[in-house]
N, C-alpha and C positions, 0 to 999 in steps of 0.2 A: 348809383349808376349814372354815368354822364354821357349824353348823346353827342356831346361836342368833342369828346376824346376819341382816339383810336386805341383799341385794345390789341396789343401785340403779344402773341403766344410764342414763347420759346419752347420748341419741341412740338409744333402744331400737328405733326403726323401721329403722335401718340393717340391711342384709342380714346382715352378720356378727354384729352386736349382737343382733338379734332371735333368730337361731339360737342364740347362746350363752346368752341368757336362757332359751330353751326347754329347753336341755340342763340347766341348773342346776335349773330348775323340775321337770323330769322326774326328776332325781336326788334330789328331795326337799328342795331348798333354798328359802328364801323370796326371792322376786324381785319387783321393781317397776322402773319406769323412767319416763323423761320424753322428750318430743320436741315437734316443732311439731304444731299441730292438724290440718294437712292429712292426708288419708287416704293411706296407702301399703299396697300389697298385703301387705307383710311383717307388718302388724299383725294380720291376720285370725286367724292361729293363736294369737297372744298373747291375743286377745280370747276365742277358743274355750277356751283354758286358764285364763281369768279372771285373767290377770296384770294387776295394777293399772298403769295408765298415766296420766300427767299431762302437761299442757303445761309447757314450760320455765318454771321459777320458782325463784329461790334458796331460797324457803321450803320447797321439796320436800326440801331437804337438812337432815337432823336428826341428832342424836347417835345413835350406835349403828349407823349404816349403813356398809357397805363399798361404795365407789363405783368403778364401771367406766366409763371415758370412751371414747366412740367417737372414732376417729382424725380425724373431720372437725371436731372441736371443740377449740379452743385453750385455753390456760390462762387466757385472758381471759373465758371463758364464766362467767356469773354463778353457775351451779351448781358449777362447778369451783372458783371462788374461794371460795364458801361452804364447800365441803368442805375446802379448804386452811385456811380460818380456823378450822374446828372440829378440825383435825388428824386427819381421818378417814383410814383406809386408802384409798389412791387408786391405781388401776391403769389403764394404757392397755389397750385391748382386746387387742392382740397379746401384751402382757406377761402378762396374766392367763391367756390361753389357753395360752401357753407353759408356765406353771406347772401348769395343770390337766392337760395331757396326760402329765405325768411319772408319773401314777398308772396308766397303761394301756400295753398294747402299741399304739403309735400308728403310723398310716399317714397321711402328709401328701402331698397332691397339689398340685403346683405346675406352672408353665409359663405361657407367654404366652397360650395358648388351650387350651380344652378342660378347664379345671380343674373347672368346675361339673358338666359332664356326666359326667366321669370319677369325681368324688367321689360323685355321685349313684348311679352304677352300683355303685361299690365299697360304698357304704353299704347299698344295697338287697340285694346278694348277701351281704355279710358279716354283716348283722344277722339273716339267716336261718340262718347257719351257727354263730354264736356270739353271746353277749350283747354288744351294741355300742352305744356312744353315737356320734353323728356330727353334724358341722357342715358344711352345704353353702352355697355362696355365693349361692344363690337365696333365702336367708332361712329355709331348713329346718334345724331343729335338733331332735334327739331325745336325751333322756337316759334311760339305763337304770341303775338303782341297782345292778344286778348285773354291769354291763359289765366285760369284760376287755379289749376293744378300743376304740380311739377312731380314727375316720376323720375327717379334716378337710381342708378346702380352705385352702391356704396362699398368700396373695396376695403377689406380689413387689413391689407398689407401695411406694415409699420404703424398701425392704428390711425391711419389717415382719416378713417370714417368718423373719428371722434370730433372732427371739425363740424359735423352735421348735427343739427337738432331738429329732426323731422317731426311732422305731426303723427305719421304712422311709420312703423318699420315692419317689413316682412323679413323673417329670418328663416332661411331654408334648411340649414344644418350646421353642425360643428364637426370639423375634421382637422387633422394635423396637416398643415401645409405651410409654405414659406419658412422652411427650417433655417434659412439664413437669418431670420429675424425672431420667429417664435421659438420658445424653448421646448414646448410640449403642447398637447391638445388642451391641457388645462389652462395654459397661458392664452391660447386662442379663445377659449370659452370666457375667460375673465374679460378680454377685450370686447367680445360680442355682448356680454352682459352689461358692461359699462355703456356701450353704444345703445343698447335697448333702453336703459334707464333714462336716456336723453330724449326719447320720444314723448310727445305731450298727450296724444289722444289714445293710442293703442298699439299693441304688438300683435302681429299675426305670425305664429311660430309653428314649426313642424313638430307635432307631437310624437312622430315616429323616431325622433332623435332623442336619445337618452340624456344628453347634456341639456338640451333645450327644455326638457320637462322639469329641470331643476332651477330654472330662472327664478331669481329672488329679487324682484324689482317692484317699485311702487307705481306701476303703469298697468292699466287693464290689458290682460293677455288672453288671447284666443288661440287655441290649439287646433290644428288640422291634421288629418291622417286618414287611415283606412278602417277605423272601427268606431263604434258608438261611444267610446270613452272620451272622444274629443268633441270640442264645440262645433267643428265643421268636419264632416267626413263624407267620403265617396262610398257609394254602395251600388249594387247591380252593375258592376264593372264588366264591360266587354271589350277586350283588346283584339282588334282586327287588323287586317292589312291596310285598312283605310284610316286607322287612328284608333282612338279610344272613346267609348260611350259610357256614361255613368250618371247616376243621380247624386245630388248633393243634399245632405241634411244639415241644417244649421239650428242649433239649440233645440234639437229633438223634432224639428218640423221639416218636412220635405221642402226644399227651396226651389229646385228645378232640375231639369234634365239637360245634359250637356254633351255635345260632340266636340272632341279635340282632335284636329288633324295632325297629331304628333304622336310619337311612339315612346314606349317605355314607361314603367311605373313612376319614374322620377318626374316625367312631364305631367302626369295626373296630379302629383303633389304640387307642382308649380301652379297648375291651374286652380287648385283648391285655395292656395294662398291668395291668388288674385281675386277669385270669387269672394273670398272671405272679407278682404279689405274693401271691396266695392260694395258689398252688402252693408258694411259699417257706415259707408257714406250715403246709403239710402237708394242705391241704384237697383232697378227691378231685375229679377232673374231672367225674364225673357229677353231683355235688352242686352244683358251681359252674355247670355248664351248665343245670341245672334252673332256677336263679334268674336267670341271665343272660337266659333266654328269657321271663321275666315282667316285665322292666324296662319301666316306662311313661314314663320320661323325668323331667325336672325342670322347674321353673317357668320360663316364658319361654325355653325352649330347644325350638324346633320344636313349639310348642304349637298343635295343629291343631283347627279346628272348621269345620263345614259350615254355610253360611248361604245358603239359597234358591238352590242351584246353584253358589255360589262356595265355594272352600276358602280360609279365612283362616288364616294361620300367624303367630304372634307369636314372635319370636326376638330374643335379647339381642345378636346379632352387631353389634359396633361397631368392628371392625378389618377391613381388607381381606381378610385370611386367613379370618376368620370368615364374612364375606359370601360369599366363594367357596365355602366348605364348605356353607353353608346353601343356596345355589342348587344346588350339586351334589346335595345330599340331596333337594331338591324335584324335580329332574329324574329321580332314581332312583325316587322314589315315584309321580310323576305324569309318566311319559315322553311322553304324548301330549297334554299340556295346556299352555296358555300360562302362562308364569311371569312375574309382574309384581312387581317389586321396589320397595318404598317404604322409603326410608332416612332416618333422622334422625341426623346426626353428633353425637357426644358429645365435648365440649370443643373449644375453638378450637385449642389447641396440637396435639392429635392430628390435627385436620382439615388444618391447614396443613402439618404434617410429612409426612403420608401422602396428600396431595391426589391425586396422579396414580395411586397404588395404589388408592385408593377408586374412581376412575373406571374403572380397568381391571377391577376385580372386579364392579362394577355392570353393566358391559357384557356380562356373561355372561347377564343376564336378557333376556327378550323386550322388556319395556317397563320404564321407570324413572321413578319420581317421587321427589321430595325434600321433606323437611320442614326448616324452618329449624334451624340449629345450636342444640342444647340448652344453655341457660344453667344450668350447674351451680353448686353452692356453691363448687366449686373455681375456676371461671372464669366470669365474667359477660360478657366481651367479648374481642375479638381482632382480628387484622389480616386475617382471611379471612372471606368471606361465602359463603352457600350458592350464590350465582350463580357464584362462582369454580369450584365443583365442577360445577355444571350445564354450564358451558361446555366441560368436558373429556369429557363423556359423548357417545358416538357418536349415540345416538338423541335425538330432541327430548324435552326434559324439562320437566315442569310442576312448579312449587312449590306444594304443597298444604298445607292447614291445616284446623283444625276449622271454619273459616268458608269453606273452599274445597275441598269434596270432590266437586264435580260431575264432574271428569274421570274419577272412578272408577266413576260410576254406570252407565256403558254396558257394563261388563264382564259376561260371562255364561260360566259354565263355566270360569273362569280360576282359577289359584292365585295368591293375593295374599300376598306376604311383607311383613310389617311388621317392620323391623329397626332396632335401636338400643338404647342403654343408658339413654336418658332416659325420657320419659313417652309414647313412641309407642304403648304399649299402650292408653293412654286414647284416642288417635286411632283405633285399631283398633276399639274398642268404639263410638265415636261413628259411625264408618262403618257398622258392622253395623246400628246402630239406624236410620240414615238410609236405608240400602239396603233394609231390611225395609219401611220406610214407603213407599218408592217402588215396590216390587214386591210389593204385597199378594197378587197372584194366585199367587205362588210359595209362599205359606204352606201 
């Protein structure tokens, strides 16, 4: 790392890229970047930190830069080509991050689901216990010049996480996702097992996952879950409208009592993973519990706000397992209220591969609405339509959009979940504005 160079991020508004830029900025390095002109929520903290940002233009690339390229952009991008012409140091995001974490005691969080929430909880607790830099997949990045630890979210897409060789790895689960790349759930497991084998000190893996229980690696492995068969398990669980309370047993001994202000069984599992790895590093139970109890969540993960009698929740859930978990969490927090699910599928390949599973998960809600399939940079068209998903859902389904929000206007005292990995958060805000205008007496 060179403090005399400027690190230029091509695609700086990407969730991982923005977080990495914030880390380097926080650690005292010179940072700038480029992207499209459209506003993304990830750019807000970059603006707050006065990180220079430009619209894509080959003229942004000048002598003396070190260039980091987001994985969404190919070698044909004009800025990449310009960097190659100038023979500048050029790194892909995951390769640069892999080199960066070599300077710390690193804890990488991977798995098909729960990576962001688990990394968020780990970062929150660990940063209160020791100097820590961290990168979370919701676009959050924090750099501490005195950091001895580095917590990071390690994405399995296209096996990019194989660029990392962490000290510890937390593995939340194995599920079939990213069908545009992975051939099967077995293919996903092979990638995760390979990643696990690259950790040097230990693996903390979910024992409730049947694939993870078959890990065959030469790294100390500690399993967590809900019964005494595991090295780390939760007992005396109480799920309330204020969150979850539970005791943690490690290696047969009661470790401590914990309150987690989050909802759903999946979040208890996430907390067990964090508690387990921090125990391996020698942190005391009472200190861990103090900061677990103050965790406020991460961006677009069960983000809740009250709007004139309605409860609106934005969540990144874009896989059937995540949708089930989000609805389960809503039922725990709001046991006596109507749960309305609004879902925007993300990528055509995922939608067609998991079509029936999506319908089954959405059927757990009281009412269901759908938004047309999000056209991502990765995929702009496919063989499936939103009507194909609507036809499989038990209840009558309406397809809504920014121009067709009227079906939602009659709700009162309901919990409305806006779920998806695309731009459904914008639709949520548009609905909030329209509902407020229609119901001025509730102000």
